[in-house]
Each structure stands twice: as C-alpha cells, then as structure tokens.
N, C-alpha and C positions, 0 to 999 in steps of 0.2 A: 602345616609344613613351613619351616623357616625358609624365607627367601630374602635375598639381598640383591636388589636390582640397581646397577650403576648406570649413570648417564653423564653426558657432558664432556666427554673426551673429544679429541680431534687434533687438528694440525694448527700450529701457531708459529709465528716467526720468533726468533730469539728476542727476549725482552717483553714478550707478550704475556697475556694472562688467559687462564682457563679456570672454570669452576666445575668440579666434579660433584655429583650428587649420588647418594646411595639411599634408595627407598627400602625400608625394612617392613616385613610382614610375617605373620605366622607366630609371633611371640611378643612379649611385652618389651618393647624397644627401650623404655625408660629404665629397665632393670639391668641393663648390660652396658659395660664400657664398650667402646668401639675403636677400631684401628684402621689406618690406611697402610697398605704395603704395596711396594712396586717391584717389578722385575724387568730388567732390561735384557735384551737378547744376549745369551751366552753368560749371563751373570746370575748369581744367587739372589733370591728375594731379599729385599731390603725394607726394613721397617721405616716408615715415613713419619707417622704421627699417630697420636692416640688421645682419647678424651674420656673423662669419667662419666658416670650416669647422669649427672645433672649439668655437666658442661662447664664446671668452674675450675677444672683442673685439666691441663693439656700438656703434651710433651711433643717435642719434635727432634728428629735427627739433625745433627749439626749442619748438614749441607742445605737444609731448607729453612732454617731459623731466620725469621725476619722477612721471608718471602711467601711462605705458605701459612694459611690459617685454617684450623679445623674447628667446626662448629656443629651443633646438633639442635634439632627442633623436635622435642619429645612429643609435642602436640601433633606434629605431622609425620612422626616416625621417619625422620630424614636426617642423614648425616651429610655434611658437605666438606669439601676441601677447596678453598680458594687458593689458586696458585698464581703468583705474580713473578715478574722478572724471570721468566722461564729461560732455561739454557738447554743446549743439546744434551747436557748431562742429566737432565730431568726426563728425557725421553724413555718411556717404559710403559708396560702394561700395569695399570693401577687397580688394586683390589681393595674393597672394603671388607672388613672382617669383624665378626662378633667376638669380642674378647671376654674371657671368663677368669675367675680366680685361678683356675687350673692352667689355662693357656698363658695368662699374663698379657700385658700390653705388647703390641707388635705382632701378634698372631691371633688365631681364633679357631673356634670350633665350626663356624660356618663362614663361607666366603661368597662374595659376589662373583660374577662371571668374568670380571676384568674389563677395563676400559682403556683403550690405547690413547696415549698422549704422545704426539709427535712434534718435535721442535726443530724446525728447519727453515732455511731461506728458500 
C-alpha cells in the first residue's frame, strides 16, 4: 500500500523557517517524481515545488523561489521542503504527492495527509 506520511509543520513567526518531511512507503520511491502542493483556507490548491527521480531537476512556483528548497533522499525514501523567510501568505495545509507521467508535476496519484503551516505573530 502506497503511503506518504508528512511531518514537520507547525507555527512560526514571519521570517522564520520550517522544514517539512514526507516519508514514502509501499512503492519504489526512487522511481517517481515528487511534488509539494499547498492549500490555504478558501483557496484552490496551489502547486509549490517538484523534483525529479534523482533530484537533479527541481521547479518552484514564483512566489517561493529563493526561499524554499525541495530535496529528496532516495536511500531513506524521504522528500523534504525547507521553507525560509516565511510570510503569512505561505500559511496553508501542505501536501506531498507522488507525481507520474500521467499526472505531471504539481499533482499526483497519491497524496499525504497534509501538514499545517501557520505563520503568525
């Protein structure tokens, strides 16, 4: 059974940092691209970042470029999203997703449960 388990969310002040992790199991992690997607209350899901299977190609939505970094460790079946200089506009539920050639980057066929990121004073 494919499972994506996220961790690392929480509350931080503006300008702070958080690191999200996504532990994958039930499939060959190194065979799939991965994405991060977020959804703020009352808004549509927004693609944040994506990474290819070996981690040498990444992409970011414009609003997080230079602040967020996506990485993966195929030996540990783990996807991470380092988020720096957080602002209230980044506050959302963050999901990791397994991307496929059919789904494309920015969405996926399996999703984690979501991890809340709150940015507030």
